[in-house]
N, CA, C and O atoms as CSV, one atom per row, in Angstrom:
chain,resi,resn,atom,element,x,y,z
A,1,MET,N,N,13.273,109.035,68.933
A,1,MET,CA,C,13.938,109.256,67.594
A,1,MET,C,C,15.082,110.213,68.060
A,1,MET,O,O,14.863,111.095,68.890
A,2,ARG,N,N,16.030,110.056,67.626
A,2,ARG,CA,C,17.144,110.990,67.889
A,2,ARG,C,C,17.428,112.125,66.898
A,2,ARG,O,O,17.774,111.744,65.780
A,3,LEU,N,N,17.352,113.355,67.083
A,3,LEU,CA,C,17.377,114.237,66.217
A,3,LEU,C,C,18.817,114.953,65.950
A,3,LEU,O,O,19.425,115.539,66.846
A,4,SER,N,N,19.290,114.836,64.611
A,4,SER,CA,C,20.728,115.014,64.419
A,4,SER,C,C,20.912,116.556,63.906
A,4,SER,O,O,19.965,117.270,63.576
A,5,ALA,N,N,22.012,116.874,63.895
A,5,ALA,CA,C,22.363,118.371,63.379
A,5,ALA,C,C,21.720,118.630,62.082
A,5,ALA,O,O,21.088,119.677,61.940
A,6,PRO,N,N,21.839,117.606,60.920
A,6,PRO,CA,C,21.365,118.198,59.713
A,6,PRO,C,C,19.709,118.271,59.612
A,6,PRO,O,O,19.127,118.878,58.713
A,7,LEU,N,N,19.138,117.649,60.539
A,7,LEU,CA,C,17.589,117.979,60.616
A,7,LEU,C,C,17.346,118.960,61.399
A,7,LEU,O,O,16.215,119.438,61.306
A,8,LEU,N,N,18.110,119.449,62.203
A,8,LEU,CA,C,18.012,120.820,63.241
A,8,LEU,C,C,18.586,122.050,62.168
A,8,LEU,O,O,18.328,123.237,62.369
A,9,ASP,N,N,19.355,121.596,61.070
A,9,ASP,CA,C,19.911,122.738,60.415
A,9,ASP,C,C,20.898,123.467,61.155
A,9,ASP,O,O,21.311,124.522,60.672
A,10,ILE,N,N,21.423,122.981,62.471
A,10,ILE,CA,C,22.271,123.796,63.096
A,10,ILE,C,C,23.861,123.322,62.882
A,10,ILE,O,O,24.173,122.131,62.896
A,11,VAL,N,N,24.550,124.091,62.739
A,11,VAL,CA,C,26.193,123.655,62.741
A,11,VAL,C,C,26.864,124.137,63.685
A,11,VAL,O,O,27.932,123.541,63.831
A,12,ILE,N,N,26.661,125.122,64.525
A,12,ILE,CA,C,27.617,125.718,65.592
A,12,ILE,C,C,26.673,125.983,66.898
A,12,ILE,O,O,25.722,126.762,66.959
A,13,LEU,N,N,27.115,125.241,67.796
A,13,LEU,CA,C,26.448,125.272,69.282
A,13,LEU,C,C,27.572,125.917,70.078
A,13,LEU,O,O,28.709,125.449,70.126
A,14,LEU,N,N,27.136,127.138,70.765
A,14,LEU,CA,C,27.968,127.856,71.631
A,14,LEU,C,C,27.920,127.700,72.950
A,14,LEU,O,O,26.824,127.526,73.483
A,15,ASP,N,N,29.091,127.733,73.706
A,15,ASP,CA,C,29.095,127.866,75.082
A,15,ASP,C,C,29.128,129.047,75.894
A,15,ASP,O,O,29.097,130.157,75.364
A,16,THR,N,N,29.184,128.907,77.066
A,16,THR,CA,C,28.828,130.386,77.814
A,16,THR,C,C,30.080,131.290,77.570
A,16,THR,O,O,30.021,132.476,77.244
A,17,ASP,N,N,31.288,130.525,77.784
A,17,ASP,CA,C,32.454,131.387,77.548
A,17,ASP,C,C,32.580,132.062,76.186
A,17,ASP,O,O,33.040,133.203,76.208
A,18,VAL,N,N,32.280,131.596,75.124
A,18,VAL,CA,C,32.339,132.203,73.801
A,18,VAL,C,C,31.422,133.266,73.718
A,18,VAL,O,O,31.703,134.365,73.241
A,19,MET,N,N,30.111,132.883,74.268
A,19,MET,CA,C,29.126,134.235,74.426
A,19,MET,C,C,29.555,135.261,75.091
A,19,MET,O,O,29.330,136.365,74.596
A,20,ILE,N,N,30.184,135.195,76.204
A,20,ILE,CA,C,30.705,135.994,77.087
A,20,ILE,C,C,31.809,136.930,76.204
A,20,ILE,O,O,31.764,138.160,76.194
A,21,ASP,N,N,32.670,136.234,75.567
A,21,ASP,CA,C,33.653,137.093,74.562
A,21,ASP,C,C,32.941,137.708,73.703
A,21,ASP,O,O,33.322,138.869,73.552
A,22,LEU,N,N,31.854,137.349,72.927
A,22,LEU,CA,C,31.050,138.108,72.145
A,22,LEU,C,C,30.433,139.282,72.702
A,22,LEU,O,O,30.564,140.412,72.233
A,23,LEU,N,N,29.759,138.979,73.715
A,23,LEU,CA,C,29.098,140.152,74.441
A,23,LEU,C,C,30.026,141.278,74.775
A,23,LEU,O,O,29.633,142.444,74.774
A,24,ARG,N,N,31.301,140.921,75.071
A,24,ARG,CA,C,32.345,141.984,75.639
A,24,ARG,C,C,32.975,142.485,74.244
A,24,ARG,O,O,33.802,143.396,74.235
A,25,GLY,N,N,32.623,141.963,73.280
A,25,GLY,CA,C,33.306,142.518,71.779
A,25,GLY,C,C,34.817,142.302,71.817
A,25,GLY,O,O,35.635,143.089,71.342
A,26,TYR,N,N,35.104,141.133,72.442
A,26,TYR,CA,C,36.483,140.391,72.484
A,26,TYR,C,C,36.852,140.251,70.998
A,26,TYR,O,O,36.334,139.282,70.444
A,27,PRO,N,N,37.686,141.068,70.211
A,27,PRO,CA,C,38.060,141.112,68.907
A,27,PRO,C,C,38.194,139.879,67.969
A,27,PRO,O,O,37.692,139.728,66.855
A,28,PRO,N,N,39.046,138.969,68.730
A,28,PRO,CA,C,38.981,137.635,68.050
A,28,PRO,C,C,37.548,136.884,68.055
A,28,PRO,O,O,37.185,136.240,67.071
A,29,ALA,N,N,36.893,136.983,69.016
A,29,ALA,CA,C,35.447,136.450,68.681
A,29,ALA,C,C,34.305,137.069,67.853
A,29,ALA,O,O,33.336,136.498,67.352
A,30,VAL,N,N,34.628,138.294,67.828
A,30,VAL,CA,C,33.833,138.940,66.789
A,30,VAL,C,C,34.288,138.727,65.403
A,30,VAL,O,O,33.490,138.374,64.535
A,31,ALA,N,N,35.380,138.900,65.191
A,31,ALA,CA,C,36.202,138.298,63.681
A,31,ALA,C,C,35.694,137.017,63.370
A,31,ALA,O,O,35.275,136.804,62.233
A,32,TRP,N,N,35.677,136.085,64.285
A,32,TRP,CA,C,35.179,134.605,64.170
A,32,TRP,C,C,33.929,134.610,63.796
A,32,TRP,O,O,33.630,134.031,62.751
A,33,LEU,N,N,32.901,135.292,64.605
A,33,LEU,CA,C,31.702,135.393,64.307
A,33,LEU,C,C,31.297,135.832,62.802
A,33,LEU,O,O,30.575,135.293,61.963
A,34,ARG,N,N,31.972,136.902,62.799
A,34,ARG,CA,C,31.822,137.406,61.296
A,34,ARG,C,C,32.175,136.291,60.052
A,34,ARG,O,O,31.559,136.296,58.987
A,35,LEU,N,N,33.211,135.389,60.356
A,35,LEU,CA,C,33.302,134.260,59.409
A,35,LEU,C,C,32.512,133.346,59.321
A,35,LEU,O,O,32.449,132.684,58.285
A,36,VAL,N,N,31.728,133.098,60.385
A,36,VAL,CA,C,30.561,132.033,60.473
A,36,VAL,C,C,29.312,132.704,60.392
A,36,VAL,O,O,28.322,131.988,60.549
A,37,ARG,N,N,29.141,133.834,60.195
A,37,ARG,CA,C,27.648,134.566,60.219
A,37,ARG,C,C,26.606,133.931,59.282
A,37,ARG,O,O,25.437,134.208,59.548
A,38,HIS,N,N,26.793,133.269,58.417
A,38,HIS,CA,C,25.883,132.377,57.344
A,38,HIS,C,C,25.562,131.099,57.879
A,38,HIS,O,O,24.735,130.309,57.425
A,39,GLU,N,N,26.506,130.920,59.188
A,39,GLU,CA,C,26.117,129.191,59.608
A,39,GLU,C,C,24.878,129.291,60.548
A,39,GLU,O,O,24.616,130.338,61.141
A,40,PRO,N,N,24.305,128.431,60.634
A,40,PRO,CA,C,22.950,128.239,61.862
A,40,PRO,C,C,23.851,128.299,63.199
A,40,PRO,O,O,24.909,127.678,63.305
A,41,LEU,N,N,23.379,129.012,64.072
A,41,LEU,CA,C,23.958,129.361,65.505
A,41,LEU,C,C,22.929,128.717,66.549
A,41,LEU,O,O,21.722,128.908,66.401
A,42,ALA,N,N,23.326,128.105,67.393
A,42,ALA,CA,C,22.222,127.987,68.521
A,42,ALA,C,C,23.144,127.930,69.931
A,42,ALA,O,O,24.372,127.899,70.009
A,43,LEU,N,N,22.241,127.926,70.922
A,43,LEU,CA,C,22.845,127.992,72.378
A,43,LEU,C,C,21.888,127.033,73.133
A,43,LEU,O,O,20.675,126.972,72.936
A,44,PRO,N,N,22.680,126.201,74.135
A,44,PRO,CA,C,21.832,125.354,74.900
A,44,PRO,C,C,21.110,126.510,75.840
A,44,PRO,O,O,21.597,127.571,76.232
A,45,GLY,N,N,20.029,126.062,76.033
A,45,GLY,CA,C,19.191,126.784,77.050
A,45,GLY,C,C,19.966,127.263,78.474
A,45,GLY,O,O,19.894,128.392,78.961
A,46,PHE,N,N,20.741,126.096,79.030
A,46,PHE,CA,C,21.567,126.487,80.284
A,46,PHE,C,C,22.351,127.741,80.173
A,46,PHE,O,O,22.386,128.583,81.070
A,47,VAL,N,N,23.040,127.846,78.931
A,47,VAL,CA,C,23.802,128.957,78.378
A,47,VAL,C,C,23.301,130.229,78.660
A,47,VAL,O,O,23.895,131.085,79.315
A,48,VAL,N,N,22.098,130.347,78.107
A,48,VAL,CA,C,21.083,131.518,78.224
A,48,VAL,C,C,20.941,131.839,79.779
A,48,VAL,O,O,20.964,132.965,80.275
A,49,LEU,N,N,20.789,130.617,80.456
A,49,LEU,CA,C,20.610,130.924,81.982
A,49,LEU,C,C,21.745,131.383,82.480
A,49,LEU,O,O,21.659,132.321,83.271
A,50,GLU,N,N,22.893,130.916,82.190
A,50,GLU,CA,C,24.045,131.285,82.953
A,50,GLU,C,C,24.319,132.849,82.840
A,50,GLU,O,O,24.598,133.631,83.748
A,51,LEU,N,N,24.159,133.102,81.420
A,51,LEU,CA,C,24.467,134.583,81.255
A,51,LEU,C,C,23.402,135.461,81.947
A,51,LEU,O,O,23.700,136.600,82.308
A,52,LEU,N,N,22.435,135.065,82.096
A,52,LEU,CA,C,21.510,135.772,82.767
A,52,LEU,C,C,21.631,135.927,84.106
A,52,LEU,O,O,21.213,136.949,84.650
A,53,ASP,N,N,22.292,134.803,84.881
A,53,ASP,CA,C,22.811,134.846,85.994
A,53,ASP,C,C,23.957,135.831,86.263
A,53,ASP,O,O,24.190,136.233,87.403
A,54,GLY,N,N,24.664,136.210,85.197
A,54,GLY,CA,C,25.664,137.192,85.358
A,54,GLY,C,C,25.201,138.684,85.200
A,54,GLY,O,O,25.960,139.634,85.388
A,55,CYS,N,N,24.060,138.784,84.887
A,55,CYS,CA,C,23.434,140.077,84.859
A,55,CYS,C,C,23.209,140.901,86.121
A,55,CYS,O,O,22.448,140.375,86.933
A,56,SER,N,N,23.688,142.022,86.431
A,56,SER,CA,C,23.473,142.587,87.640
A,56,SER,C,C,22.360,143.573,87.809
A,56,SER,O,O,22.096,144.049,88.914
A,57,ASN,N,N,21.638,143.914,86.608
A,57,ASN,CA,C,20.646,144.839,86.804
A,57,ASN,C,C,19.732,144.721,85.567
A,57,ASN,O,O,20.000,143.877,84.712
A,58,ARG,N,N,18.570,145.604,85.426
A,58,ARG,CA,C,17.597,145.091,84.343
A,58,ARG,C,C,18.140,145.608,82.946
A,58,ARG,O,O,17.754,145.036,81.927
A,59,GLN,N,N,18.909,146.536,82.876
A,59,GLN,CA,C,19.273,147.205,81.720
A,59,GLN,C,C,20.385,145.975,80.989
A,59,GLN,O,O,20.353,145.758,79.778
A,60,GLU,N,N,21.134,145.398,81.725
A,60,GLU,CA,C,22.114,144.209,81.359
A,60,GLU,C,C,21.203,143.106,81.012
A,60,GLU,O,O,21.437,142.504,79.965
A,61,THR,N,N,20.099,142.716,81.806
A,61,THR,CA,C,19.149,141.720,81.448
A,61,THR,C,C,18.542,141.860,79.875
A,61,THR,O,O,18.525,141.031,78.966
A,62,ASP,N,N,18.062,143.218,79.930
A,62,ASP,CA,C,17.422,143.543,78.625
A,62,ASP,C,C,18.113,143.459,77.378
A,62,ASP,O,O,17.696,143.037,76.299
A,63,ARG,N,N,19.434,144.008,77.738
A,63,ARG,CA,C,20.633,143.845,76.635
A,63,ARG,C,C,20.962,142.279,76.194
A,63,ARG,O,O,21.195,141.941,75.033
A,64,LEU,N,N,20.942,141.599,77.067
A,64,LEU,CA,C,21.339,140.208,77.011
A,64,LEU,C,C,20.212,139.377,76.391
A,64,LEU,O,O,20.552,138.438,75.671
A,65,ILE,N,N,18.961,139.603,76.580
A,65,ILE,CA,C,18.012,139.024,76.159
A,65,ILE,C,C,17.729,139.266,74.560
A,65,ILE,O,O,17.315,138.440,73.746
A,66,LYS,N,N,18.110,140.793,74.329
A,66,LYS,CA,C,18.164,141.196,72.941
A,66,LYS,C,C,19.347,140.459,72.059
A,66,LYS,O,O,19.229,140.104,70.886
A,67,PHE,N,N,20.284,140.339,72.729
A,67,PHE,CA,C,21.409,139.808,72.183
A,67,PHE,C,C,21.325,138.400,71.708
A,67,PHE,O,O,21.821,138.049,70.638
A,68,VAL,N,N,20.661,137.558,72.551
A,68,VAL,CA,C,20.459,136.019,72.153
A,68,VAL,C,C,19.279,136.021,71.587
A,68,VAL,O,O,18.921,134.862,71.380
A,69,SER,N,N,18.434,136.880,71.206
A,69,SER,CA,C,17.332,136.406,70.851
A,69,SER,C,C,17.411,135.909,69.150
A,69,SER,O,O,16.517,135.288,68.575
A,70,SER,N,N,18.577,136.311,68.600
A,70,SER,CA,C,18.724,135.757,67.127
A,70,SER,C,C,19.244,134.521,66.987
A,70,SER,O,O,19.505,134.058,65.877
A,71,TYR,N,N,19.457,133.821,68.200
A,71,TYR,CA,C,19.999,132.462,68.314
A,71,TYR,C,C,19.046,131.335,68.674
A,71,TYR,O,O,18.193,131.528,69.541
A,72,ARG,N,N,19.137,130.310,68.126
A,72,ARG,CA,C,17.828,129.055,68.517
A,72,ARG,C,C,18.501,128.669,69.760
A,72,ARG,O,O,19.714,128.581,69.954
A,73,VAL,N,N,17.414,128.425,70.675
A,73,VAL,CA,C,17.819,127.777,72.049
A,73,VAL,C,C,17.232,126.235,71.938
A,73,VAL,O,O,16.104,125.845,71.636
A,74,LEU,N,N,18.519,125.452,72.324
A,74,LEU,CA,C,18.090,124.240,72.345
A,74,LEU,C,C,18.146,123.470,73.888
A,74,LEU,O,O,19.093,123.727,74.632
A,75,TRP,N,N,17.013,122.459,74.337
A,75,TRP,CA,C,17.004,122.133,75.606
A,75,TRP,C,C,17.471,120.452,75.515
A,75,TRP,O,O,17.082,119.695,74.625
A,76,PRO,N,N,18.270,120.112,76.497
A,76,PRO,CA,C,18.386,118.794,76.461
A,76,PRO,C,C,17.178,117.742,76.498
A,76,PRO,O,O,16.142,118.248,76.929
A,77,ARG,N,N,17.111,116.835,76.259
A,77,ARG,CA,C,16.116,115.875,76.385
A,77,ARG,C,C,16.318,115.180,77.550
A,77,ARG,O,O,17.276,115.280,78.316
A,78,VAL,N,N,14.930,114.152,77.673
A,78,VAL,CA,C,14.996,113.390,78.952
A,78,VAL,C,C,16.237,112.264,78.985
A,78,VAL,O,O,16.726,111.798,80.014
A,79,GLU,N,N,16.574,111.983,77.804
A,79,GLU,CA,C,17.496,110.901,77.746
A,79,GLU,C,C,18.917,111.512,77.842
A,79,GLU,O,O,19.860,110.875,78.310
A,80,ASP,N,N,19.033,112.905,77.329
A,80,ASP,CA,C,20.254,113.771,77.763
A,80,ASP,C,C,20.623,113.938,79.166
A,80,ASP,O,O,21.786,113.999,79.562
A,81,CYS,N,N,19.540,114.014,79.929
A,81,CYS,CA,C,19.447,114.497,81.360
A,81,CYS,C,C,19.838,112.911,82.198
A,81,CYS,O,O,20.592,112.871,83.171
A,82,ASP,N,N,19.240,111.814,81.668
A,82,ASP,CA,C,19.575,110.812,82.223
A,82,ASP,C,C,21.031,110.506,82.108
A,82,ASP,O,O,21.633,110.151,83.122
A,83,ARG,N,N,21.653,110.612,80.967
A,83,ARG,CA,C,23.042,110.451,80.650
A,83,ARG,C,C,23.893,111.421,81.474
A,83,ARG,O,O,24.954,111.011,81.946
A,84,ALA,N,N,23.518,112.610,81.664
A,84,ALA,CA,C,24.000,113.485,82.557
A,84,ALA,C,C,24.370,112.913,83.890
A,84,ALA,O,O,25.452,113.114,84.440
A,85,ILE,N,N,23.470,112.243,84.332
A,85,ILE,CA,C,23.581,111.766,85.994
A,85,ILE,C,C,24.617,110.910,85.916
A,85,ILE,O,O,25.544,111.271,86.641
A,86,SER,N,N,24.860,109.721,85.204
A,86,SER,CA,C,25.816,108.813,85.073
A,86,SER,C,C,27.179,109.483,84.812
A,86,SER,O,O,28.157,109.222,85.512
A,87,ASP,N,N,27.220,110.462,83.658
A,87,ASP,CA,C,28.590,111.101,83.351
A,87,ASP,C,C,28.901,112.136,84.525
A,87,ASP,O,O,30.061,112.405,84.837
A,88,PHE,N,N,27.829,112.681,85.136
A,88,PHE,CA,C,28.500,113.633,86.128
A,88,PHE,C,C,28.864,112.868,87.387
A,88,PHE,O,O,29.734,113.385,88.087
A,89,ALA,N,N,28.408,111.875,87.730
A,89,ALA,CA,C,28.645,110.992,88.768
A,89,ALA,C,C,30.261,110.437,88.446
A,89,ALA,O,O,31.096,110.427,89.350
A,90,ALA,N,N,30.516,110.080,87.351
A,90,ALA,CA,C,31.826,109.680,86.946
A,90,ALA,C,C,32.956,110.524,86.960
A,90,ALA,O,O,34.032,110.112,87.394
A,91,ALA,N,N,32.792,111.804,86.471
A,91,ALA,CA,C,33.742,112.757,86.167
A,91,ALA,C,C,33.709,114.040,87.086
A,91,ALA,O,O,34.652,114.830,87.049
A,92,ARG,N,N,32.635,114.245,87.900
A,92,ARG,CA,C,32.536,115.614,88.759
A,92,ARG,C,C,33.760,115.587,89.561
A,92,ARG,O,O,34.520,116.518,89.295
A,93,LEU,N,N,34.132,114.843,90.399
A,93,LEU,CA,C,35.291,115.009,91.335
A,93,LEU,C,C,36.639,115.122,90.443
A,93,LEU,O,O,37.513,115.950,90.698
A,94,GLU,N,N,36.701,114.373,89.570
A,94,GLU,CA,C,38.282,114.397,88.917
A,94,GLU,C,C,38.341,115.833,88.041
A,94,GLU,O,O,39.283,116.623,88.104
A,95,ARG,N,N,37.352,115.976,87.357
A,95,ARG,CA,C,37.272,117.060,86.349
A,95,ARG,C,C,36.767,118.406,86.816
A,95,ARG,O,O,36.800,119.424,86.124
A,96,LYS,N,N,36.252,118.319,88.171
A,96,LYS,CA,C,35.915,119.629,88.716
A,96,LYS,C,C,34.491,120.210,87.813
A,96,LYS,O,O,34.200,121.406,87.781
A,97,LEU,N,N,33.838,119.333,87.235
A,97,LEU,CA,C,32.792,119.635,86.509
A,97,LEU,C,C,31.581,120.350,87.389
A,97,LEU,O,O,31.522,119.927,88.544
A,98,ASN,N,N,30.838,121.121,87.119
A,98,ASN,CA,C,29.680,121.747,87.617
A,98,ASN,C,C,28.246,121.388,86.958
A,98,ASN,O,O,28.212,120.948,85.808
A,99,ILE,N,N,27.330,121.541,87.537
A,99,ILE,CA,C,26.079,120.938,86.920
A,99,ILE,C,C,25.565,121.532,85.785
A,99,ILE,O,O,24.762,120.904,85.094
A,100,LEU,N,N,25.980,122.882,85.430
A,100,LEU,CA,C,25.560,123.450,84.038
A,100,LEU,C,C,26.566,122.927,83.137
A,100,LEU,O,O,26.178,122.771,81.979
A,101,ASP,N,N,27.634,122.653,83.365
A,101,ASP,CA,C,28.515,122.416,82.391
A,101,ASP,C,C,28.191,120.901,81.863
A,101,ASP,O,O,28.199,120.615,80.666
A,102,ILE,N,N,27.919,120.011,82.859
A,102,ILE,CA,C,27.601,118.843,82.362
A,102,ILE,C,C,26.106,118.977,81.536
A,102,ILE,O,O,25.993,118.386,80.462
A,103,LEU,N,N,25.231,119.590,81.953
A,103,LEU,CA,C,23.965,119.637,81.139
A,103,LEU,C,C,24.054,120.223,79.701
A,103,LEU,O,O,23.385,119.776,78.769
A,104,ILE,N,N,25.148,121.513,79.563
A,104,ILE,CA,C,25.332,121.753,78.553
A,104,ILE,C,C,26.123,121.030,77.397
A,104,ILE,O,O,25.945,121.115,76.182
A,105,ALA,N,N,27.078,120.272,78.131
A,105,ALA,CA,C,27.662,119.293,77.144
A,105,ALA,C,C,26.797,118.080,76.896
A,105,ALA,O,O,27.100,117.501,75.853
A,106,GLU,N,N,25.892,117.590,77.514
A,106,GLU,CA,C,25.076,116.587,77.323
A,106,GLU,C,C,24.108,117.102,76.252
A,106,GLU,O,O,23.815,116.332,75.337
A,107,CYS,N,N,23.634,118.220,76.281
A,107,CYS,CA,C,22.896,118.756,75.135
A,107,CYS,C,C,23.337,118.762,73.793
A,107,CYS,O,O,22.648,118.650,72.779
A,108,ALA,N,N,24.675,118.920,73.904
A,108,ALA,CA,C,25.707,118.964,72.489
A,108,ALA,C,C,25.574,117.328,72.052
A,108,ALA,O,O,25.270,116.965,70.916
A,109,VAL,N,N,25.829,116.527,73.050
A,109,VAL,CA,C,25.885,115.152,72.839
A,109,VAL,C,C,24.787,114.552,72.248
A,109,VAL,O,O,24.831,113.772,71.297
A,110,GLY,N,N,23.541,115.037,72.992
A,110,GLY,CA,C,22.380,114.599,72.514
A,110,GLY,C,C,21.928,114.932,71.065
A,110,GLY,O,O,21.329,114.135,70.343
A,111,PHE,N,N,22.245,116.069,70.754
A,111,PHE,CA,C,21.981,116.648,69.434
A,111,PHE,C,C,22.947,116.432,68.244
A,111,PHE,O,O,22.763,116.883,67.114
A,112,ASP,N,N,24.063,115.637,68.669
A,112,ASP,CA,C,25.240,115.156,67.814
A,112,ASP,C,C,25.666,116.447,67.202
A,112,ASP,O,O,25.619,116.578,65.979
A,113,LEU,N,N,26.090,117.429,67.995
A,113,LEU,CA,C,26.686,118.929,67.696
A,113,LEU,C,C,28.102,119.000,68.307
A,113,LEU,O,O,28.283,118.446,69.391
A,114,PRO,N,N,29.114,119.637,67.698
A,114,PRO,CA,C,30.247,119.773,68.417
A,114,PRO,C,C,29.851,121.233,69.420
A,114,PRO,O,O,29.015,122.086,69.123
A,115,LEU,N,N,30.492,121.213,70.335
A,115,LEU,CA,C,30.367,122.515,71.258
A,115,LEU,C,C,31.586,123.330,71.202
A,115,LEU,O,O,32.707,122.922,71.506
A,116,HIS,N,N,31.280,124.561,70.775
A,116,HIS,CA,C,32.262,125.477,70.600
A,116,HIS,C,C,32.582,126.135,71.892
A,116,HIS,O,O,31.770,126.972,72.286
A,117,THR,N,N,33.606,125.900,72.596
A,117,THR,CA,C,34.218,126.227,74.068
A,117,THR,C,C,35.421,126.346,74.086
A,117,THR,O,O,36.132,126.027,73.133
A,118,PHE,N,N,35.864,126.841,75.212
A,118,PHE,CA,C,37.308,127.042,75.633
A,118,PHE,C,C,37.554,126.129,76.863
A,118,PHE,O,O,38.599,126.226,77.506
A,119,ASN,N,N,36.453,125.124,77.223
A,119,ASN,CA,C,36.611,124.408,78.317
A,119,ASN,C,C,36.913,122.832,77.909
A,119,ASN,O,O,36.503,121.850,78.529
A,120,VAL,N,N,37.614,122.829,76.886
A,120,VAL,CA,C,37.851,121.539,76.200
A,120,VAL,C,C,38.339,120.629,77.044
A,120,VAL,O,O,37.638,119.645,77.282
A,121,LYS,N,N,39.704,120.772,77.705
A,121,LYS,CA,C,40.302,120.015,78.696
A,121,LYS,C,C,39.334,119.792,79.950
A,121,LYS,O,O,39.335,118.661,80.436
A,122,HIS,N,N,38.648,120.602,80.423
A,122,HIS,CA,C,37.575,120.514,81.499
A,122,HIS,C,C,36.379,119.586,81.139
A,122,HIS,O,O,35.839,118.922,82.024
A,123,LEU,N,N,35.950,119.534,79.812
A,123,LEU,CA,C,34.908,118.797,79.405
A,123,LEU,C,C,35.239,117.501,78.677
A,123,LEU,O,O,34.336,116.834,78.172
A,124,ALA,N,N,36.533,117.127,78.612
A,124,ALA,CA,C,37.167,115.923,78.005
A,124,ALA,C,C,36.566,114.546,78.458
A,124,ALA,O,O,36.565,113.531,77.762
A,125,ALA,N,N,36.049,114.660,79.743
A,125,ALA,CA,C,35.547,113.311,80.269
A,125,ALA,C,C,34.312,112.924,79.964
A,125,ALA,O,O,33.873,111.817,80.277
A,126,ILE,N,N,33.616,113.856,79.292
A,126,ILE,CA,C,32.152,113.586,78.651
A,126,ILE,C,C,32.192,112.674,77.448
A,126,ILE,O,O,32.704,113.078,76.404
A,127,PRO,N,N,31.706,111.533,77.539
A,127,PRO,CA,C,31.754,110.513,76.358
A,127,PRO,C,C,30.840,111.085,75.306
A,127,PRO,O,O,29.725,111.552,75.533
A,128,GLY,N,N,31.467,110.994,74.053
A,128,GLY,CA,C,30.781,111.468,72.880
A,128,GLY,C,C,30.854,112.928,72.529
A,128,GLY,O,O,30.586,113.323,71.395
A,129,LEU,N,N,31.219,113.734,73.514
A,129,LEU,CA,C,31.408,115.083,73.131
A,129,LEU,C,C,32.261,115.520,72.436
A,129,LEU,O,O,33.390,115.140,72.746
A,130,VAL,N,N,32.177,116.322,71.420
A,130,VAL,CA,C,33.244,117.028,70.493
A,130,VAL,C,C,33.433,118.437,71.020
A,130,VAL,O,O,32.423,119.137,70.941
A,131,ALA,N,N,34.290,118.885,71.435
A,131,ALA,CA,C,34.554,120.219,71.929
A,131,ALA,C,C,35.676,120.896,70.969
A,131,ALA,O,O,36.805,120.453,70.760
A,132,VAL,N,N,35.142,121.983,70.478
A,132,VAL,CA,C,36.142,122.828,69.621
A,132,VAL,C,C,36.163,124.233,69.777
A,132,VAL,O,O,35.160,124.945,69.743
A,133,GLN,N,N,37.506,124.678,69.976
A,133,GLN,CA,C,38.029,125.846,70.257
A,133,GLN,C,C,37.780,126.758,69.028
A,133,GLN,O,O,38.433,126.567,68.002
A,134,PRO,N,N,36.862,127.738,69.103
A,134,PRO,CA,C,36.432,128.506,67.821
A,134,PRO,C,C,37.505,129.427,67.414
A,134,PRO,O,O,37.801,129.394,66.219
A,135,TYR,N,N,38.174,130.276,68.208
A,135,TYR,CA,C,39.200,130.933,67.874
A,135,TYR,C,C,40.414,131.061,68.873
A,135,TYR,O,O,40.367,130.465,69.948
A,136,SER,N,N,41.383,131.752,68.563
A,136,SER,CA,C,42.772,131.599,69.403
A,136,SER,C,C,42.507,132.769,70.570
A,136,SER,O,O,42.051,133.842,70.175
A,137,LYS,N,N,42.734,132.622,71.751
A,137,LYS,CA,C,42.815,133.487,72.865
A,137,LYS,C,C,44.204,133.872,73.114
A,137,LYS,O,O,44.463,134.695,73.992
A,138,SER,N,N,45.144,133.310,72.374
A,138,SER,CA,C,46.479,133.801,72.809
A,138,SER,C,C,46.798,135.135,72.663
A,138,SER,O,O,47.737,135.531,73.353
A,139,SER,N,N,46.113,136.131,71.752
A,139,SER,CA,C,46.317,137.217,71.665
A,139,SER,C,C,45.355,138.240,72.441
A,139,SER,O,O,45.194,139.415,72.111
A,140,ARG,N,N,44.856,137.717,73.328
A,140,ARG,CA,C,43.880,138.621,74.259
A,140,ARG,C,C,44.530,139.523,74.805
A,140,ARG,O,O,45.579,139.411,75.440
A,141,GLN,N,N,43.704,140.794,74.491
A,141,GLN,CA,C,44.097,142.179,74.961
A,141,GLN,C,C,43.486,142.551,76.246
A,141,GLN,O,O,43.721,143.652,76.744
């Protein structure tokens, strides 16, 4: 049985780059989050792992765990991972995809959710992926 977004009651699935902006308090990201604060939000489990990989000490790790605790975490299913193998083989060299990018993207495809990311061009090779840029970065400070 394929789970769909309405069944999961999730509307917004966030990629690592968006979460980094939120963690850093980047004003356009924070303003966007305020606009969607009543929408159900989720993170692919691999996004949490990527964020943890960027922590350099226990204090950062604890802060991150606390920050992501309010988000639902989704993991790709077996069929998503199977699809990741063929899609990764087809697009890895041309698009410079890494393993976590493909697993995050396939999680979004598997749950039939758009992925809110700034890697739109990078992930364009993933069949069925809808990638959405949630806010403008043109005014980055």
